[in-house]
N, C-alpha and C positions, 0 to 999 in steps of 0.2 A: 504494500500500500504506500502511496506517496501523498504527502500533504502539499496543497497549493494554497498559501494564505491569501486572503482577500484584503482589499483596500490598503490600509497602512499597517498591516500585521506583518510580523517577522517570526519565523520558526528558528529557534536556537537550540543548541546542544550544550549543556553545561560542561566545562572542562573539569577534569579531576583535580581535586585539591591535594596539596602536599599533606602527608600524614605525619610528618615530623616537623618540629620547630627548627629554627636556624641553629639552635644550640644542640640539636640532636634528640630532643625529647619526643617520644612517640605519643601521638594523641589518639584517644579512643574516638569512635565515630560520634559519641554523644558530646564530646568536647569540641568538635570541629564546627566552625561556622559554615553556613551555606556559601558555596563559592559564588562569586559574582562575575567571573570571566567565562564567556561562552563563545562558541563558534556559530556563525550564521549558516543555517542549512537551506532556508528558502526565504524569498522576499516577495511581498505582495506588490501589485502594480502601482500603488499610490492612487492619485486621481483626486476626485472631489469627495471629501469626507466631512460631513456636517457643515456643508456650505463653504469649506475652505479647500483650496487646492494644495494637495500634499505631494511633495517630491521626495522620493526615497533616497536616503543618503548612505545606506549600507548595501553591500552586495554579498552574494554567497561566498563563503570562505573567510570573510572578515572575522577577526576576534574582537569582541566587544565587552564592555562592562555594563551590567544591567543593575537596575534598582533591586534591592533585596526583596525577596518574596513577591516579585511581580509576575504577571502572566498566568496562563492556564497550563497546567501540566497534562500532557497526553502521552500515551504509550502506543507506539507504532512498531509492529513487528518485533516486540520485545525491547525496543529502545525507548528510553525516556526523553521526550522533547518538551519544550516549552514554547507556547505561542504568546508573544508580547506585542504591544503596540510599539511603533517606532519611537514614540516619545518616552518610553520606559528605558530606552537605551541611552546611557549617559555619555559614553565615549567609545571611539574605535581605538583599539590597541595596535600600534604600529611597531 
């Protein structure tokens, strides 16, 4: 199955977070924060959304930083993806 986002939506895959601190301490999954860096998997066409013209500023393959706990989680073919609005993306990582 393939997701095709509509309007100003973006499908992202969260990147794995380090399980150890810089000093080498191993963190349990309960102690880890939710990762904020993700890879863009699919991008909607933009267009007219709520009376405003939206231009998409991200593309497939970009690494982005998102707002914590934003978007809707979906599971496609056993893979966990998140659908967010473009304005929930804070920055593109270069």
